[in-house]
C-alpha positions as CSV (number, residue, x, y, z in Angstrom):
1,X,0.1,-0.3,-0.1
2,X,1.2,3.0,-0.9
3,X,-0.2,6.6,-0.9
4,X,1.7,9.5,-3.1
5,X,0.8,13.1,-2.2
6,X,1.6,15.7,-5.3
7,X,0.9,19.2,-5.9
8,X,3.4,21.2,-3.9
9,X,3.8,24.9,-4.7
10,X,4.4,28.6,-3.4
11,X,1.7,30.5,-3.7
12,X,0.6,34.3,-2.6
13,X,-2.1,34.8,-0.4
14,X,-5.4,34.8,-1.8
15,X,-4.2,32.2,-4.1
16,X,-5.0,28.4,-4.7
17,X,-3.6,25.5,-5.0
18,X,-4.6,21.6,-6.0
19,X,-3.0,18.8,-3.6
20,X,-3.5,15.4,-5.3
21,X,-2.8,11.7,-3.2
22,X,-2.6,8.7,-5.6
23,X,-3.5,5.7,-3.7
24,X,-2.3,2.0,-4.9
25,X,-2.6,-1.3,-3.4
26,X,-5.9,-1.1,-2.0
27,X,-8.8,0.7,-2.4
28,X,-10.0,2.9,1.1
29,X,-13.2,3.8,2.3
30,X,-12.1,6.8,4.3
31,X,-9.3,9.2,3.2
32,X,-8.3,12.4,4.5
33,X,-6.2,15.2,4.5
34,X,-3.4,16.6,7.6
35,X,-1.2,19.2,7.7
36,X,2.0,20.1,9.9
37,X,3.6,23.4,10.3
38,X,7.2,23.9,11.4
39,X,7.0,23.5,15.5
40,X,3.6,22.4,15.8
41,X,1.6,18.8,15.8
42,X,0.3,17.2,12.7
43,X,-3.5,18.7,12.7
44,X,-6.2,17.2,10.7
45,X,-7.5,19.8,7.3
46,X,-10.6,17.2,5.9
47,X,-11.6,13.8,5.3
48,X,-13.9,11.9,3.3
49,X,-15.9,8.7,2.7
50,X,-15.7,6.6,-0.3
51,X,-18.6,8.1,-2.4
52,X,-17.9,11.6,-0.9
53,X,-21.0,12.0,0.4
54,X,-19.5,12.4,3.8
55,X,-17.1,15.1,4.0
56,X,-15.1,16.9,7.4
57,X,-13.5,19.9,7.6
58,X,-11.1,21.6,10.5
59,X,-13.1,24.9,11.3
60,X,-10.1,26.6,10.3
61,X,-10.6,25.6,6.3
62,X,-14.1,25.1,6.0
63,X,-15.7,27.4,2.9
64,X,-12.1,27.8,2.0
65,X,-11.3,23.9,1.3
66,X,-12.3,21.2,-0.8
67,X,-11.8,17.4,-0.3
68,X,-13.0,15.3,-3.2
69,X,-12.1,11.8,-4.8
70,X,-12.0,10.1,-8.2
71,X,-12.1,6.4,-7.3
72,X,-11.3,5.3,-10.9
73,X,-8.2,6.5,-10.5
74,X,-8.0,5.6,-6.7
75,X,-7.0,9.2,-6.1
76,X,-8.3,12.0,-3.8
77,X,-7.5,15.8,-4.0
78,X,-7.6,19.0,-2.0
79,X,-8.7,22.1,-3.4
80,X,-7.3,25.2,-1.4
81,X,-8.6,28.5,-2.0
82,X,-8.4,31.9,-0.4
83,X,-4.8,30.5,0.9
84,X,-3.4,32.3,3.9
85,X,0.0,32.4,5.5
86,X,-1.3,30.4,8.2
87,X,-1.7,27.6,5.8
88,X,2.0,26.8,5.2
89,X,2.7,23.5,6.3
90,X,3.4,20.0,5.0
91,X,0.4,18.4,3.8
92,X,-0.1,14.5,4.1
93,X,-2.8,12.3,2.6
94,X,-3.8,9.9,5.0
95,X,-6.1,6.3,4.5
96,X,-7.9,4.3,7.1
97,X,-7.7,0.3,6.8
98,X,-11.3,0.0,7.8
99,X,-14.2,-0.2,5.4
100,X,-16.5,1.1,7.9
101,X,-17.3,4.1,9.7
102,X,-17.3,7.9,8.8
103,X,-14.5,10.2,8.1
104,X,-12.5,11.3,11.1
105,X,-10.1,13.8,12.3
106,X,-8.5,11.7,14.3
107,X,-4.9,11.0,13.1
108,X,-4.5,7.7,15.2
109,X,-7.2,6.4,13.4
110,X,-5.6,6.6,10.0
111,X,-2.9,3.8,9.0
112,X,-1.5,4.8,6.2
113,X,0.1,7.9,5.5
114,X,1.7,9.7,2.0
115,X,5.0,11.3,2.3
116,X,3.9,15.2,2.7
117,X,4.0,18.1,-0.1
118,X,5.1,21.4,1.0
119,X,2.8,24.4,0.4
120,X,4.2,27.7,1.4
121,X,1.9,30.7,1.2
122,X,3.5,34.3,1.4
123,X,1.9,37.3,2.6
């Protein structure tokens, strides 16, 4: 099983960026995005179930970020709009082994992690 994140970039505040995560080895019900800024703990950003019918966002990104999935390609995306300097972090995609359950914001419930991709937002 492997998760490969891509889409790193440097953008100005107010700009947009889309991150992609390719999963291989199996399919997953729940997948999510987390981020970790320098000197801070890894925090939840967004999660979605298989169909995308159930999504969950951190309050800090709600209304600005959108998680989506393309199950035919085994991909999950994070569209980030109205970016702020405080969104600067390494972003990780993650997946849960369990095939049941709702999307979760709890990082300990995720079994597989991508390598992380850096997003830098300049002011």
